[in-house]
N, C-alpha and C positions, 0 to 999 in steps of 0.2 A: 504494500500500500504506500506508494511513493509520495502521495500528497499529504499524508498525515504529519503534522508538525508537533502535536501534543496529544496526550491521553489523560482523561479524567476518570478516576475510579470512585464511584459513589455507592454507599450502602444505605443512604437516607437522602432526603431532599437536599439539593445543593447545586450551586452554579458550576457548570463545567467551564464556561467562558463568559466573562462579564461584558463582552462587546460582540459586535456582529462576527459571524463565523460560518464555517462550512463543516458539516459532519460527513465523514467518509465511511465510517463503520461503527457498529454498535455490537458489543458482545455482552451477553447476560447469562448469569448463573443463578438458578433458583434452588432453594432448599426444599425441605419436606412438604411445604404447603403451597409452593409456587407463589405467584403474585403478579400484580400489574405495575406498569410504569408508563410515564409519559416524558417526551422531550418537548419542552415549551420554548417558544421564541420570546424570551424575556430574561431579565436578570433576577427575578424572584418568582416564586410560585404564583401562577395566575395569568400568565401570558397565553398566547395562542398555542394550542396543542398541535405540534407538527407530526408527532408519532405517538400512538396510544396502543399498547399491546399488553396482553396477559400471557405469562409464561407458565407452562405446566410444572407441577411439582417434580423435584429431582431431575431437572433438565438444564440444558444449555441452549442458547440461541445465538447465532451470528448473522448479522445483517450487513451486507456489503453494498455501499452506495457509491463506490469509486467511479462507476460508469455514469452515474447521475447523482452527484452529491446533493445533500439537503442544505439549502441556504437558510440561515438564521440572521435576520436583519437587526435584531436588538441584542440578543445574547443567547446562550445555550444553557437552559436550566433543566436539570434532571429531577422529576417529581416521582418519588417512590412512596406511595401511600402506606405500604406495609413495612415489614422489617425482615423480609425473607429473600431479598434479591441483592445481587451485586451487579451494577451496571457500569460497563467500561465504554467510554465514548472516544473515538479517534477523530480528531478535528484539526482545523487550521483556522 
């Protein structure tokens, strides 16, 4: 993934990038109950959901956007409502 310049690892709500950016990939690991997460175009929880997914229990998920990167005009915020996920975001 040659375009990725940074990685953010979140286990709870948090800003991956506090300014405009581009997401190239997302990797998620779910524990015994699985869970949901969103990527918001904002610097705090409450912006526009750009991605909203639920991950099955005891699973992993890899999303590759390098062919069509996701553009975030304000910031990249990871919203994890529960406590059972680790979300890794590769961005620039």
